N, C-alpha and C positions, 0 to 999 in steps of 0.2 A: 649790573648784567656787564659781564666783561664786550671790551669793545674788540679783542682779537676774533679772526675769524677761525671756527673751529676748521681743524683741519678733516679730510676723508675718511682717516682712518679712526679718529674718533667719534664723528658725525655717525660711522656704522658700527665700530666696537666700543665705545666708551674709552679708549685708551690708546696713546702714540705707539704701543707697540706695533708692528707691522704682522701682519697675519704669515703665518708658514708659507714658505713657499713649496709648491708640491712640482715636480719635477716629473713628468712622463717617460719613460724609460721602456722601448719596445726591443722587444729577439723574438723577430717574427710575428707570430700569430700571440705570443705572450705580451705582455704590457702590464707596469705598475707604476702607481703614483711612489715618488720616493720625495718625503717631507724633510728632507734634511738628517734623517738620523735612523726613520723607520719606513718598513714599506705598507702603502695602502689599496686597496682597489686592484687587488689582482686578480687579474683577467687572461680567459686564453678566448682567440677568436673574437674578443668582444665582449664574452659573459663573464659574470664576478663568480668565481672561484673561491676566493679565501679574501675575506672582509679585509685584513691587517695582520702583519707580523711585527712584531715590537720584541727588543730585550728592556727590560727596563729595572729599574732599581728605585724599591721602595722603601721608607724610612718607618718608623715602629707604627707609626700613628696611619698607615697608607697612605701617604703622601708621597705621588713620584717625585725624585729628585728628578730634574732636568737637567740632562748632560751638556757640556761643551767639548764640541769636537773639532778636531784636527787632524792636518794632513789627508783632506776629503780628495778620495781619485774617484772622478767617473769618467768611464769608458763605455762605447756605444759603436755597434756597427750594425748589420742588417740581421745579422743571426745571434748576436749575443750581447749582453750589458753586463758590466763587473763595476763594483763600488769597493772601494776599502774606505776606513778610517778610525782613527783612534779615539775614545771618549773618555771624557772623568767627570765623577760628580761628587758633591761636598755635602756634606751637611751635618750640622753635630759637634764639629770638630773631627768627622771622619771622612777618608777619599776612599774613592774607587775606581779604577782605571782599568777600561777593557777594548780590543781590536776587534775589528767587528770586518768581515770579508762578504760578500753578497755577489751571487753573480744568477744569472738567467739565460736559458738556450733555447731557439727556436724550438728547440725537442719538447718544451713546456717542462721544463724540469729547472726548478729555481731553488738555489741552496743559500742559506743564510747562516753563518757559525760566527760565534763569540768566542773571544776568550779574554779572562779579567784575573786581578787580584787588588787587593789592599794593601799599603804598607801601614794604616792606621788600626787595621780593624775595622769592620762594619757590623752594626746593628742594624736586621732589615729582617722585614716582615716577607719582603719575596726580592730575588733577586735573578735574572734569568728572562727565559723567553715566553712570551705571550700568544697565543693565536686565534684570532677569531674567527669563525665560521660564520656567515650570514643568517639569517633568520628567516625571511621571504622567498617561498617556496621550497626550503630546507626546513622548516619546522614541520613536525612530524615525519620526515621521508627517513627511508632506510640506511644504515650506517653500517660498515664491518669494523669493530675496533681489536686490535691485538696489545695482549696486555705486555707487560715486561720480561713474564715468564717465556712470552712468545702463543701462547695461550688466543685463539681468536674467537671471537663471538659476534653473532649479529643482532644488532639492537636498532635502536630508532633514536632519532632526536625528539623532545618532548613538544608537545603540542601546549598544553597547560604549562603556565611557567613551573618549573620542577623549585621545589623550595630547598632543598639539597643539591649534590653532585650528580647529574644522571649518568656520567661514565668518568672510572675512577680506573688508576694502576695503568695509565695509558704509555705504549712506547707508539704508537701507529691509529688512524682513524683513515675510513677510505668512505666518499660519499659520492654521490651523482649529485648533479647542479640539476635544476629546474628542466635547463636544454638537453640533458643527456651529458653531458664533460664527466670525465671521470676521474676524480679528485683524491689523490693519496697523500697524507701529510705525516712525514715519519718526523720523531720528536729525539733529538739523543743528548745525553749527559746528565739525564736523572730522568725520576718518575714524574710523568704529570698527570693529571686531570681535568673535568669538565666542570664548569659553572655556568647554570643558565644565566647568563648576564641582564637579562631582560629584566631579573628581578629589581635591577637599580635603574631601568629604561635604557640601558645598552640594547643596540639594535645589532646584537649576537651573540652566540653560545661561546665562552672565553676557555680555550683548553692553557692553562698556566703550569708552571713548573714548581715541585714541593708540594705534597699533599698537606691539607691545613691538616690532617690528624696531627701533623707532627708538629712539636713546640713550636710558637711564635710570641714574639719575635726571635730570630736567631741571629749567632753570630759568626759572620766569616772570619776568620781567624788572619792574622797577617801572614804572606806569603802564602797562603793556601790560594790553589788555582783552580775558579770556576771556566767551564770548557763546555759549551752546548752547542748542538747544530740543528735547525731543521732544513728538511729536505720536501720540497712540494714537487709533485709529479702530475700534470694535467693531460689527459688522451682525450682525444675525440674531437668530435665539432656540432655545435649548439645544434639543435634543429632547428631555431630561427632565430635572425639575430637579435641582440639584447641591446645593445646599445640604441639610442635615440639618434634618429638620424639628422634632429632638426625639427625647423619649422614650428609653428605656433601649435602651445598645448590647448585643445578645444576642448573646453570646459561645459558640462550639463550636471542638470540638479535632480536629484532623486525624487519620490515621492514623498509627502509630508510623514515625517514618522517621531513620535515624541515632541518635548519640549526643551525649550533653551531655559538650562539650570540658572537658579539663582548664583550669582557673583559675588564673591565675599574679599576679605583682604584679610592679611595678619597684621599683629600687633603685640609687639613688646612693651614690657611696661616704660624701659627706659626711651622708647623713642613717644610716648604718649603726650609729652611737653610739648614737644617739635609740632606733632600733627594737631592739637589744640592750636596752636601759633598760626597753622595755615587752614585752617578747619573752613573757613569759606570757601577756599579754594577746592577741598577734598570733599565736602559736601555734593559740590556740580559731580562728582565720580556717579553719586546713585549707588553706590552697592548693596547688597541686600543685607550681607551680616559682616560684622568685626570678630573673628576668632582669638579671642584674649587669653594671652599665655600668662598661668600661674603657675611658677614652682619655690614652693617654700625656703628650700634648699638656698636659692639664692635673694633671699629676704623678701620674696613678695609678702604682703601684709594686705590687712584692710584697706589702707591709704592707695596701692595700685590697684586694687582691684574698684576701687571706688573710679581714677581716672581712667581706667576702661572702658567701666559702662559712661563714663563722660563723654567720651571722645566716641562710643555707639552712636551716643542720643545725637551728639552733633552734628554725625553725617548722615542721619536719620537711620539708620542701621540698626539690624537685632544684634544683641550680643551672645555672642557664644561664648562659653567658656572652657579653655584647653587646661586642663589642671593636672598637676603631677603631684602624685600620690609618695611621700616620703618613706611613710615606713613600712616594714618588709613582711610583720604579722597581718594576720586576719583584724584583730581587736585593734590593735594600734591604726589600724590604716581604718577601719570603723570611726573610730573617735576622732581619725582627723579631719576626714569628710563630714563627719557631723558637725565637726568645730567650722569647718569651711561652709556650710551651710547656715550655719548661722551669722556669721560674717556677712554672707551675700543677703539674707533675709533683711538686713539693715539699710540695703541702698536702694535707692530712689527707683530702680530698675531691676527685672529678674533677669535671668541670662536663660534663653529661649530652647538652646541646646546646652548641654553640658558632657563635655568627652573628658575621659578620665583615664592616666595611665600611672601604673607604677613605676617608680624611680628605675627600677634595674632593667624596666622593658625599653627604655631610651638609648640602651649598651646594647652592640652585638654578641647574639651568643651562637657561637658557629658552631655548624652541623657536627654532631659528635661530642659535643661539648656535653658540660650540668649546667643546668638554667639554675641560675641565682635565685634564691629566696625572694620570694615578692607573695603580695595578698594573692588568695584563692579569685581570679576573677570575680566566677557568678557571685562570692560573698562582699567581693567589693562593688561591681555592679549594683546590686542589692542594696548594698550601704547607702551609693549615692542617689538611687532613685527614692530612698526615704527621705536622705538630706536635703533633695530637690526636688520637691511635688511639684507638679505641674509639669516640669522641662523634660523635654528630649529627652535620654541615655544614650550616649554614643560610646562605641569603644571598640579597640582595634591598636596600633601604634602611630606615636608622634612623630615617628621616623619612618624609616622607608618601609617601601612594599615590600622587600624582602623580609624584615621583620614582622611584618603583618602577616606572609605567606607561611612562614616559619612556626609563626606562634598564634594561631588562629583563635579568636575569643568564641566564648559559648554565645551563638546570637538566640537563642532564648531569652537572655536575660538585659537583651539592651534591644534600642530602637534603630539603629546606626552602625554602620560600621566605617571606621575612618583609616586615613594613612594619606602621607607626605610622601614628596620625590624629591630630588634634585637631578641636574643635569649633568653634573661634572663630577663625579666621584670617581671613576676610574680614568678616565683623563679629560685636558682641559683645553685640546684644540677646536676649531671652531666646525669643523668636520663631526666628528664624534660628536657635540653639543646638539648640533641640529638633526643627526640622524637617531637623537631619543625620541625623534617625533613618529618615526616608523615604528618605535616600539610600543607604543601606547595601546593601540587596538589587541597587541596580544594581552596586556592588562586589563584590559576591558572585559575581554573574553575568557579570563580566569577569576577575575574579583567575583562572579555570583558563584562561584563553586566553593568560596569562602564566605560570603555574604550568608547563603542559603535563604534567599528571598526576601532578606531584609534590602534597605533602601543604603547606598555607599556615599560618604562624600570626599574628597579629596583638596589635601591643602590645609594650612597656604604651604604653595611650593612655590621655587624660583628656580632659576639657573642654579645659583651657590647654595651652598648647606647651611642652613642657621643652626645645626649640632652636627657633629661627628660620630658616630653611633660606633665605629672601629678604631675610634684613637682621643685624644684628651680634649681637641677641639677643630672645629676646621680650622684652614691656613688663612692667619689674617691679611697679606697680601699689602704689605706697604707700597710697594713698588706698582701696583694697579697693571698686574701682568696678568694673561692665560695661562691658567694649571687647576690642575684636579684639587679638589679638596678646597677650593676657593671661600672664603667667606661672604669677601666684597670682593663680585666678581663684574670686570668693567663692563662686561656685554650687557648687564641689565640698564642701561645708561644709554644705548645705541641701538641702533635701530635693527641690530639684528635681534635686541633684547625684545620687543616692540613685535616681530616676527614668528620670534618665539614663545611667546606668551599667548598670541592666537591662535599659534598650532597647538597650542597645550590645550588649553580651552576647550577648542572645535573639537579635540579628540576625544576629548570624558563627556563633554555636553553630547555629542551625537552618541557616544556609549553609554549612556543612560544613568550619568550621575546625576545626583540626588539635591547636589550641591559643588562648587568649584571655588575654592580661595586662590588667590595669585599673590603673592610676595606680602608687601606689606603698603602702608600710606608713605612712611619716610624710612630713610636708614638705606641701609645695604640691599634690601629688596623691596623700594619705596617706587614709588610713581612720581614724586619730585624733591628737589633738591634743598637737604639743610645743611648748617654746619656736620659735619661729620669729621671724626679723627683716620679716618682714610680719604686716601685721594680720589678726585672724581674730576676728572680732565675737562676744562672749558667751563664747568658748571662750579658758580660761586656759591651755593648755599643759599640763597636768597631766595625761594620757592620757585626756580625755573621748573618748566615739567619736564621729566623725562620722557621717550617717545612712547614708551610701553605706557604712560598716561592715557593717551588716547585710543588703547585698546580695552581697558578696564572700563573708563567712561563709553565705550560706544557697544559694548556687548553688555555690560550691565544694565541698559536700557532695553535688551531686548530678552527678559524674562520672562517665561512664561509663554512665548510666542512657538508655536508648530515649526521646527526645525525641517530645513532639506537638504539634507546630505550632499555637499559638494563632490562634483566625480571627475576625474583628468583623462582625457585620451593618453596621457604620459603616467603612468604609475609614479607619487609620489614628486613631480614636477612641483604643484601647489600644494599648498595647506590649509584649510579654510571651512566656512560654514555659511548656510543662509538659513534667514529666518522670515515669515509670513507675517507680516503685520498688517492693518488696517487698510493701509494705502499703497501696498504693493510688496514686492519682496527685498528684501535687505542683504547682499553679499559681503562676507568679509573673506578675503585672501591673501594671502602673501608667497611672496618667491621666496623658499627655504634655502637659494643658493647665492653665492656669491658672483655668479656670473649673468647677465642680461637675459633675461626670460621673454618670450614672447607669449601672449595668453589670448585666445578668443571667448570672450565673454559668453554667457547662455544668449539667445537672442531674447530683444526685447531691452537688454540697460541701457537706459539712455541716459544716465549720469554717473558719475563717479568722481573719487577725491582719490590722492595717492600719498601715502605717506613715505619719503625715502630720504636717503642723504641729503637732496636740494632742499627739500620743506624741512631738515630739521630745527634750524634756528627759528622759524615761524612756529615749529611746532613746543618751540620749548616757551614759548609767549603766547600764544593763544589756544585757551581749552577747548576750543569749539571748531579747532581748525579742521578737521572729519566733518563737521555738518554740512561745510563748504562744498558740496556737488557743484559738479561743472560738466556741461553737455558732452556727452560721448559722441565723438567724429568718428570714430571707428570701432566696430568690436573686439578689433584688436590691436591690446594693449602690449607695451613694452615695459617691461618691467625690471626695473636696477636690482641691484643686491637689495637682499631680502625687503624690499619692498611690499610696502600693505596697501590693500586697494577697498576700498568702502565704496560700492555700487549699488545702483538701487534701479528695480523696475517695475512702473506704476501698475495698478490694479489695470 
């Protein structure tokens, strides 16, 4: 164990990189958060009008290039704010530079303009503005759109998550906020269109530059000028104040409904040996199942299957098989599945559940594109059922919910629908990451339309990406920073990662998932530290526990217990869930914010344990840390950044 004391940044975020500084700028009743490059949380009279406005440059794999800012000027008086800066990005030997001017007025008018060019040429999937509309109170609401031709059309923001673009060929979008503000967003410089970003668990509808029907990646030639402008106009006064005025968030529990699903973890073959070296510790997790990934294109074979089963048995968990099928024609796929079934039949244990996916479905097919050759789903599932008698057969997507929504499986031929998610596909900042928890109930409401009465499972899911459906691979992240499309995301190893995983499990448990799998045992999505090719600040790779360990261990014990949903007097202030046991009610909750939060526990909770930055070191050494409940002196608790609470109320 290292002798140094981890910094607060490492304790919270798993990295020495400090969080982005957010500066509040006001022009009368108009306010924005400026994060050093872009705008977040645009409000008028305290009510959110637009979630974010950003100028982004994305490479050919959809990774967002991080700009270097120069000559930043920020001015503010009572009725106006003004920002200007120069920015530059670089990637793959190419550069792009741009100049930005942002201005806001007390009249509720905000302009954001950018002008840029490249001396080298730039291969990009997207360079230009992205505007995010919020989802709460906006989902299902009317909108008026203006096309690039000037035609105006009345429409609505979708309620169910739209698998394709709900609004296209856009010049302007007008809508009303839940409080009644009139918001108009004018987008100039190119044609824009909207995608339902809830597909990727982002809590927003995203309007972006350049239609996806056009070829991508595309090239900006040397000297070519990219010039765009966003003008936001907000009018009116909300019917009721929307900003939280402070004080404690009062928590209550709903009536018992549903049961806690089994909690599992994922396993890649390359992580099996490290998991077995720490099997005595990992057995204490008590996970219900291990989802074992098998892909013959990566050299996975009978030996790797045997190792999978060995790990699951050592953990006391059911082995589930997640099998990628390489052949793209029906006969070849059936023969491949038959061969796999014969390999598995020789193992000491069978797979209780077999999930299967054609290899082409691991990559994205954008709306309007031709689907690549792949086995017919019904024939593939039928062949799987024949090859694995007695196993439950699952279908869907091993990639994101997006792909499941766009290519829905024939449910009459399977027993289970499955998908995974990641939290940082479009943005890598802390705020966007935690906002994904807001989106999960929207996925829960949409899944039944896809599953059509079948149960569904989710995962293995983590903050980072285990695969990139939209590019060659996730970002390797050798410098251990926050960024979109990370494979190794540092927050998996911090208190923030524990909070996110708790919120994630709680949302799908309350949403009726048949099973939920989180991350993995070891590696970039794991619960304990082993030697890795990537940096893991402070941890030495000697089996130290990440904070998320305590979430997985605690929630796994509640399998099958009746759920009591957690409610808060302040929407979104906490995330969590409660379960009824023989001895009483067990409550798990987290503060999903970097700010201190006062919460008032429901009546009768007499003991609690807290996982936060101050207990980070102890949490890395003590597997049973959150079993050590201490008396609650007052029903009101003060929770630091991303703190997790386990509380108990006896019968």
